[in-house]
C-alpha positions in Angstrom: 139.4 125.8 133.9 136.4 127.8 134.9 135.4 127.8 131.2 135.7 124.0 131.0 133.4 123.6 133.8 131.0 126.0 132.4 131.0 124.3 129.0 130.6 120.9 130.7 127.6 122.2 132.8 125.9 123.5 129.7 126.5 120.2 127.8 124.9 118.3 130.8 122.0 120.6 130.8 121.3 120.4 126.9 121.8 116.6 126.9 119.3 116.3 129.9 116.9 118.5 128.0 116.9 116.6 124.7 116.8 113.2 126.5 113.8 114.2 128.4 111.7 116.0 125.7 109.3 113.1 125.3 110.1 112.4 121.6 109.6 108.8 120.7 109.2 106.7 117.6 105.7 105.8 116.4 104.6 102.3 117.1 105.8 99.8 119.7 104.0 98.8 122.8 101.2 96.5 123.3 97.8 96.8 121.6 96.3 97.1 125.0 98.0 96.9 128.5 96.0 93.5 129.1 96.8 92.2 125.6 100.4 90.8 125.2 99.3 87.9 123.0 96.8 87.9 120.4 95.2 85.3 118.1 93.9 86.5 114.7 91.1 84.5 113.2 90.7 84.5 109.4 88.1 87.3 108.4 84.9 85.9 107.3 84.6 87.0 103.6 81.0 87.9 102.7 82.2 89.5 99.5 82.5 87.7 96.1 86.2 88.4 95.9 88.1 85.1 96.3 90.9 85.3 98.9 90.0 88.6 100.3 89.6 87.1 103.8 93.1 85.7 103.7 94.5 88.8 102.2 93.0 91.0 104.9 93.9 88.6 107.9 97.5 88.3 106.6 97.8 92.2 106.4 96.4 92.6 109.9 99.0 89.9 111.3 101.8 91.7 109.4 100.8 95.0 111.0 100.5 93.7 114.4 104.0 92.1 114.3 105.6 95.2 112.6 104.1 98.0 114.6 103.4 96.5 118.1 105.1 94.5 120.7 102.1 92.2 120.9 102.8 88.7 119.9 100.6 86.8 117.4 99.8 83.3 118.8 97.3 80.4 118.4 94.0 80.9 120.2 94.7 78.8 123.2 97.7 81.0 124.2 96.1 84.3 123.4 94.9 86.9 125.8 92.6 88.3 123.2 91.2 87.5 119.8 90.7 89.4 116.6 87.8 88.4 114.5 85.9 90.0 111.8 84.0 90.3 108.6 84.7 91.7 105.2 81.1 92.8 104.6 81.5 93.9 101.0 84.0 94.5 98.1 82.5 96.8 95.6 83.6 98.2 92.3 82.7 101.5 90.6 83.7 103.0 87.3 85.8 106.2 87.6 86.6 107.0 83.9 85.7 105.8 80.5 87.1 106.5 77.1 83.7 105.6 75.4 80.4 104.5 76.8 81.5 100.8 76.5 85.1 101.2 77.4 86.2 101.6 81.0 89.7 102.9 81.7 89.7 103.1 85.5 87.8 101.7 88.4 87.7 102.1 92.2 87.4 99.2 94.5 86.1 99.7 98.0 86.1 97.2 101.0 83.9 97.4 104.0 85.1 95.6 107.2 83.9 95.0 110.7 86.6 94.1 113.2 86.6 93.5 117.0 89.0 92.4 119.7 87.6 90.3 122.5 89.3 89.1 125.8 89.1 85.4 127.1 85.7 86.0 128.7 84.2 87.2 125.3 84.1 90.8 126.4 84.6 93.2 123.6 87.8 95.2 124.2 87.9 97.2 120.9 85.7 97.2 117.8 85.0 99.1 114.5 82.0 98.8 112.3 81.8 99.7 108.5 85.3 100.7 108.2 85.8 101.5 104.5 89.0 101.8 102.4 89.3 102.2 98.8 91.9 102.1 95.8 91.7 102.9 92.2 93.2 100.6 89.5 93.6 100.8 85.7 91.3 98.4 83.6 93.1 96.4 81.0 91.4 94.8 77.8 93.6 91.8 78.6 91.5 89.8 81.1 94.6 88.4 82.8 96.2 91.8 83.3 92.9 93.2 84.5 92.5 90.5 87.1 96.0 91.1 88.3 95.3 94.9 88.5 92.2 94.1 90.5 93.9 91.6 92.9 96.6 94.1 93.4 94.1 96.9 94.4 92.5 94.6 96.7 95.8 93.7 98.4 96.7 97.4 98.7 93.3 97.9 100.4 94.0 95.1 102.8 97.4 96.6 103.8 96.0 100.3 104.1 93.1 99.0 106.2 95.3 97.0 108.5 97.6 100.1 109.0 94.8 102.4 109.8 92.9 99.9 112.0 96.0 99.1 114.2 96.9 102.9 114.4 93.4 103.8 115.4 93.3 101.0 118.0 96.6 102.1 119.5 95.5 105.7 119.7 92.1 104.9 121.2 93.7 103.0 124.1 
């Protein structure tokens, strides 16, 4: 009987230790304590890449919905608003098979993003945030455009992940 009490006591202590160790899963919580509902304006696209503003905006909304408890709502119900600009999307050659034939390119996007409250005060911002992705160049124009579009979409997703993560750690 004495051993049973001892084992039970050890079990309770071990259980209490592991339940209070502070371990938690990444994500969750609000973007900011004062921001429970956010509106996301379509990012202004100053690049020549058609549809980039929509791709980056959708990726940002998805990341907010998946990684935070903050709700994405229309501007009239929001406690804060995301807005920003895709300043540039550039392409650079990475490798060639001949002087005329490109095998691989790198696409890079530069973004400005800010979160403002109802009074217009900036809660959080980042300028000249850059992300890049490589893609294979194809002689077939349709395949090449598809590869390029896929690279831009990957940059949008990666940028949203990094920006939301950075924002949550800054608070």
